[in-house]
Structure formats: C-alpha cells, structure tokens
Short mmCIF file of the C-alpha atoms (twelve columns), coordinates in Angstrom:
data_MODEL
# 
_entry.id   MODEL 
# 
loop_
_atom_site.group_PDB 
_atom_site.id 
_atom_site.type_symbol 
_atom_site.label_atom_id 
_atom_site.label_alt_id 
_atom_site.label_comp_id 
_atom_site.label_asym_id 
_atom_site.label_seq_id 
_atom_site.Cartn_x 
_atom_site.Cartn_y 
_atom_site.Cartn_z 
_atom_site.pdbx_PDB_model_num 
ATOM 1  C CA . MET A 1  17.530  31.273  -14.790 1 
ATOM 2  C CA . ARG A 2  16.054  28.482  -12.849 1 
ATOM 3  C CA . ARG A 3  16.581  28.564  -8.683  1 
ATOM 4  C CA . PRO A 4  17.523  25.454  -7.410  1 
ATOM 5  C CA . ARG A 5  14.991  23.258  -5.303  1 
ATOM 6  C CA . ASP A 6  15.534  23.147  -1.494  1 
ATOM 7  C CA . ILE A 7  15.199  19.415  -1.016  1 
ATOM 8  C CA . ASP A 8  15.863  19.624  2.798   1 
ATOM 9  C CA . ALA A 9  13.307  22.212  3.515   1 
ATOM 10 C CA . GLU A 10 10.778  20.208  1.338   1 
ATOM 11 C CA . LEU A 11 11.591  17.248  3.168   1 
ATOM 12 C CA . LYS A 12 11.490  19.034  6.504   1 
ATOM 13 C CA . ALA A 13 7.993   20.304  5.608   1 
ATOM 14 C CA . LEU A 14 6.932   17.098  4.543   1 
ATOM 15 C CA . GLN A 15 8.162   15.418  7.788   1 
ATOM 16 C CA . ASP A 16 6.434   18.172  9.995   1 
ATOM 17 C CA . LYS A 17 3.367   17.460  8.034   1 
ATOM 18 C CA . ALA A 18 3.324   14.026  8.549   1 
ATOM 19 C CA . LYS A 19 3.769   14.585  12.227  1 
ATOM 20 C CA . GLN A 20 0.956   16.845  12.472  1 
ATOM 21 C CA . LEU A 21 -1.135  14.343  10.777  1 
ATOM 22 C CA . ARG A 22 -0.259  11.712  13.170  1 
ATOM 23 C CA . THR A 23 -0.702  13.985  16.105  1 
ATOM 24 C CA . GLN A 24 -4.407  14.771  14.930  1 
ATOM 25 C CA . ARG A 25 -5.307  11.408  14.236  1 
ATOM 26 C CA . THR A 26 -3.966  10.497  17.674  1 
ATOM 27 C CA . VAL A 27 -6.255  13.308  18.969  1 
ATOM 28 C CA . GLN A 28 -9.120  12.127  16.901  1 
ATOM 29 C CA . LEU A 29 -9.272  8.603   18.245  1 
ATOM 30 C CA . GLY A 30 -8.921  9.759   21.850  1 
ATOM 31 C CA . GLU A 31 -12.004 11.904  21.064  1 
ATOM 32 C CA . LEU A 32 -13.832 8.980   19.650  1 
ATOM 33 C CA . VAL A 33 -13.019 6.703   22.882  1 
ATOM 34 C CA . GLU A 34 -14.135 9.120   24.835  1 
ATOM 35 C CA . ALA A 35 -17.820 9.875   22.655  1 
ATOM 36 C CA . THR A 36 -18.375 6.219   22.696  1 
ATOM 37 C CA . GLY A 37 -18.087 5.935   26.572  1 
ATOM 38 C CA . ALA A 38 -15.484 3.772   26.357  1 
ATOM 39 C CA . ASP A 39 -13.040 5.665   28.431  1 
ATOM 40 C CA . THR A 40 -14.895 4.156   31.429  1 
ATOM 41 C CA . LEU A 41 -13.392 1.085   30.751  1 
ATOM 42 C CA . SER A 42 -9.889  -0.343  32.099  1 
ATOM 43 C CA . ILE A 43 -6.833  0.327   29.397  1 
ATOM 44 C CA . ASP A 44 -6.410  -3.521  29.744  1 
ATOM 45 C CA . ALA A 45 -10.386 -4.048  28.672  1 
ATOM 46 C CA . LEU A 46 -10.122 -1.545  26.122  1 
ATOM 47 C CA . ALA A 47 -6.916  -3.087  24.526  1 
ATOM 48 C CA . GLY A 48 -8.412  -6.457  24.631  1 
ATOM 49 C CA . ILE A 49 -11.565 -5.361  23.024  1 
ATOM 50 C CA . LEU A 50 -9.511  -3.830  20.173  1 
ATOM 51 C CA . LEU A 51 -7.326  -6.580  19.918  1 
ATOM 52 C CA . ALA A 52 -10.320 -9.160  19.574  1 
ATOM 53 C CA . ALA A 53 -12.088 -6.738  17.349  1 
ATOM 54 C CA . VAL A 54 -9.030  -6.894  14.924  1 
ATOM 55 C CA . GLU A 55 -8.765  -10.388 15.081  1 
ATOM 56 C CA . GLN A 56 -12.740 -10.697 14.146  1 
ATOM 57 C CA . ALA A 57 -12.250 -8.174  11.448  1 
ATOM 58 C CA . SER A 58 -9.699  -10.626 9.372   1 
ATOM 59 C CA . ASP A 59 -11.788 -13.688 9.935   1 
ATOM 60 C CA . LYS A 60 -15.305 -12.295 9.295   1 
ATOM 61 C CA . PRO A 61 -15.598 -9.331  7.026   1 
ATOM 62 C CA . GLU A 62 -19.675 -9.191  7.512   1 
ATOM 63 C CA . ALA A 63 -18.640 -8.340  11.167  1 
ATOM 64 C CA . VAL A 64 -16.931 -5.155  10.093  1 
ATOM 65 C CA . ALA A 65 -20.036 -4.103  7.614   1 
ATOM 66 C CA . ARG A 66 -22.330 -4.654  10.718  1 
ATOM 67 C CA . TRP A 67 -19.912 -2.320  12.658  1 
ATOM 68 C CA . SER A 68 -19.496 0.273   10.066  1 
ATOM 69 C CA . GLU A 69 -23.351 0.542   9.947   1 
ATOM 70 C CA . ARG A 70 -23.442 0.781   13.550  1 
ATOM 71 C CA . GLY A 71 -20.386 3.398   14.075  1 
ATOM 72 C CA . GLN A 72 -22.468 5.547   10.834  1 
ATOM 73 C CA . ALA A 73 -25.858 5.427   12.693  1 
ATOM 74 C CA . PHE A 74 -23.785 6.619   15.928  1 
ATOM 75 C CA . PHE A 75 -22.014 9.700   13.969  1 
ATOM 76 C CA . GLN A 76 -25.280 10.556  12.449  1 
ATOM 77 C CA . ALA A 77 -27.122 10.568  15.861  1 
ATOM 78 C CA . SER A 78 -24.279 12.591  17.325  1 
ATOM 79 C CA . GLY A 79 -24.542 15.082  14.359  1 
ATOM 80 C CA . LYS A 80 -28.220 15.705  15.010  1 
ATOM 81 C CA . LYS A 81 -27.694 15.973  18.806  1 
ATOM 82 C CA . GLN A 82 -24.427 18.405  18.087  1 
ATOM 83 C CA . SER A 83 -26.677 20.367  15.334  1 
ATOM 84 C CA . ARG A 84 -29.789 20.804  17.891  1 
ATOM 85 C CA . LYS A 85 -27.459 22.065  20.520  1 
ATOM 86 C CA . SER A 86 -25.703 24.470  18.360  1 
ATOM 87 C CA . THR A 87 -29.145 25.957  17.345  1 
ATOM 88 C CA . GLU A 88 -30.362 26.008  20.790  1 
ATOM 89 C CA . ASN A 89 -27.498 27.868  21.870  1 
ATOM 90 C CA . THR A 90 -28.041 30.196  18.999  1 
ATOM 91 C CA . GLN A 91 -31.617 30.770  19.963  1 
ATOM 92 C CA . ASN A 92 -30.736 31.474  23.600  1 
ATOM 93 C CA . ALA A 93 -27.819 34.016  22.577  1 
ATOM 94 C CA . ALA A 94 -30.567 35.866  20.359  1 
ATOM 95 C CA . SER A 95 -32.979 36.016  23.405  1 
ATOM 96 C CA . ASP A 96 -30.449 37.165  25.824  1 
ATOM 97 C CA . ALA A 97 -29.567 39.925  23.519  1 
# 
C-alpha cells in the first residue's frame, strides 16, 4: 500500500528552500556592491544610480548589452586575479613546508 504524501512537510521544505535562496541572493548582491567598490558611495547615491539604471534599461536595451559586456570583463579580470592569488598561496604554502 502506498504511503500518503505529507503535503505540509513538502510545503515547509519548499518555503525553507525559497528563503535560503533569497538569503543567498541578498548576500551575493552585497558582495557585488563591495567587489565593484560601490560600497564607498552613500546609500542614497547608490539607490539613485540603480534607479537610473533600471529606467535606462527599459528605454535603451543597447545600454544593457554594453553593461553586460563590461560586467563580464570585470568578472573575468576578477577571476584571473583570484586564480593568481590561489596559485601564489599554493606556491607559498609549498615553499613554507
């Protein structure tokens, strides 16, 4: 005989997962603000910049394409710096041993 599904438990698990994903997204957005140096701006200035970008995004899709290219270049450059650091750390750890 088949066991009945515990729909309440499944719903709670889905709600917990959704909360975890929202939290992870919030943390990632904060990390992005720090990585770009935007954390040096005031909250009001940062909010104004983001609002202007959202307005431009709906009016000028070509601007979004340029921003995307610039963002990809930023992350590729950051990735190269990160991989260099991890390589240096590995080499330093090996020479310390």
